[in-house]
N, C-alpha and C positions, 0 to 999 in steps of 0.2 A: 505494499499498500505506500501510497505519495502522500508528502503533506507538504505544507506550504504556509506561512504566515503571511496576510497581506496588511499592509500597515496604510492607511486612509486618510486624505485629508480632504474635508468638506465644506461647506458652505455655514457659516456661523449659525446655530440654531437649530440644525439640521438632523443634529445627531441621532435622535430619539426615534426618529422617523427613519432612517437610514439602518441602524441598528434593528429595527425591526423589519424592514425588508429584508436585511442579512439573515436573519432567524429561519426566515421560510424557505432558503436555500438548500436542497438534499446535501451537499458536501460541505456546508458549513458545520462545524464540530463545536466552535463557541464563538463568540463574540463580546469583546469589551471596550468600553470607552476609557480614555488614557488623557492624562493631564501631557504636554511639551509638544513638541515637533509635529506628532500627529495625533488626530483626534479619535480614531477607532484602531483594533485590533481585530482580526479575524482568523482564526485557525481552521484551514480548509483539509481535508483530508478524501481522497480519491485512488481508482484503480491504478491511475496512469499518470504520469507529468502532464501528457498533452491533454486529460479530461481537467486538470486543474486549470492549465492556462484557458481554455475554453471557458470554464467558468469563470475566471477573471475577467477574460475579454470580452464575453458575448453576454453575460449576467453581474458581475458586480459592475463593473465599468460603465454598465449602463445606467444604472441607478440615478435616477436626477438629483443634483445639488452634489454629487462627488466631485472632487475637483481634481484629483491624482491619487495613486495608489503607488507603492514599492511591496515589492514579491521578494521574499524570502524561501527558497525553497530548502528544507530540510536533507540532512546531507545521510542517507540510510547507514547504520550501521554506527555512527560516531554518538556519543552521549547513550550511549543503551547498556 
């Protein structure tokens, strides 16, 4: 199983709406609001890296009021 973390910048005041939309996506395992350079962190798990890429490109990045994303892909076997 492939995993990734997506850091999201969004428009001010849209965090709760975006978090609720993210929770409806099947590959999303957890969502948290954050303070700092990014507003939201999302954990994604899918059968393949390609499926993760499609979820980010065609689902997450299409959510209204998301300004930008940064994806961190987990390295299999490290830290386990």
